[in-house]
N, C-alpha and C positions, 0 to 999 in steps of 0.2 A: 309534904305531901311532892317532895322530889323524888322521892324515890320510886311511888305511884307513876310520876308521869315517866320515869324511867323503864318501868314494869312494861307499860302501856305501849310506851314508843317498840319497847324490846318484842312486843307480842304482837305488834303491827309489822315490824320489819320480818319476822320468821314465817309471819301469816303469806310479808310480798312476794317471799324466798318462794314460798310453798307455791304460792300462783305462778310464779314466775317458771320454776320447774316443771311444772304442770305443762307451759305453755311450751317450753322447752321440749318436753318429751312430744308432745302433739308435734309440734314442728317438725321433730326428728323425726316423728313416725310418717307425716307426711313428706318429710323430704326423702325417705327412703321409698314409700311410694313412687314419688315422682319420677327418682331412678330408676325405677323398674318396668316404669310405662316406656320410659326413652330409651332404655335397652329394648324394647320389646321393637317399641318404632324402630330403634338402628336395624334391629334383626329384620323387622318386612321389609324396611327400606332397603338393604341389602339383599333381601331374598327378591324383592321387585328387580332391580336392577341386574339381576342377573338370569329371572325371566325375561326379560326385556333383551339381554341381550341375546339368550337362545332364541327369541321371537325374529329380532333382527333377523339374526343368520340364517333363518327359516325363511323369512321372506325370501333374503338376496338370493337363494338357491332358488326357490321357486321362481323369482324372477328368472334367474339363468334359467332354467327349465323349461319354461313359458316361451323365452327370444330365442329358446334350440326348438320345440316344438314347431313356432310361428312359420322359423326359415326351411323347417323340414315341410309343412304344408305348404310355401310357397314352392319350394319345389316338387311337390306331389301334384300342385294343381298348374303348373307347365307341361309336367309329363301328363296328366292326365288332359289335357287342353290339344297335344300335337297326338296322341292316341286318335284323340276325337276326330283332329281333322284327316288321319289319317283313315279313320273307318269310313267317315263321309265322304272319302276318296271313293275308298274301294265298293262302296252299295253303290257311288252313281254312277261308275262304272261296269259294276256287277249290271246295274239295272240298264242300263245301256246295251251291255251285250245282251241281254234277255229279250230286251224290244228290238233288236233287226233281227237277231238269227232265229225266231223259231215263229215268225210271220206266214212263211210260204211250207212250214208242217204243217198247220193249223187247219188250212186250206186244202191240203191235201190228204189229208186222215180223216175225212168226211163220207160216211161210205156212199155208195155210187146206189142203192137201193134205197135210201133216204130221200136223195135228192128225186127221182122217177117217181115214186109211192107219194109225193106231198102233192097238194094241191097248187095249181097254178096261179099265182095273183096275177093282176091285170099291170102292164106297163107302165110304169108312171116314166113322168118325165125327169131330162138328167140337168140336176140342178148347174149354175153357174159353177165356177171356179171362185176360190174365194181370193184377192187382188193380191196380190204381194207388197209386202209394208216396203216404207220408204226404209232404206239403210241406216237411217240416222237413230231411228227407232229399235231396229236389232244391234246397232254396236252397242245402246244405252241398255242393254238388256241384256248381253253380255257381261257388260260389264257392271252389272247388278249383282247377277250370281257370281262372278270370278270375286267378288269384296269379301262378302262374308265366309266365306273358302280359308283367305290368308290372315284374316282382320284375328286380330287376339287381345284380348281384352285384359290386364293382371288380375289377377283378384275374383273372377267369376271362375266358376268351377268348369263351365264347358260344359254342362248336364245337358242346355237348350238348343247345342249346337246340331241338325241334322240334316 
């Protein structure tokens, strides 16, 4: 029986070799698949790094452009505020000229025929003249009107100054 035991042992050894070869083939196939996945992951990582660099560069450029735009806006806001202040002063000057000059012209232009044709109204009592204000109040009123013209707050558009 020693010969049969040797044959059985040899057969078992052959079976084990076949099982080992199958396991090796399976492991080799899995290793190849893992290597392929690893290559794909490396390629994806490389692409992601490249995309990140491009995005970072674009973000830096956008920040620089935004800073330039902000500074340009600040300069434009200052110019607009100065222009608004000049415009306000010019308007006030024009209004004051209009108030003082044409007052006499309006009275003179009334036709004489219209005055005589209108029915006469009964004479009313003259009203008392308004009492003049104390000087302290007048100076405060002058100071309040001068401050908004000359004041300037950085960052405001100046659209509401009139």
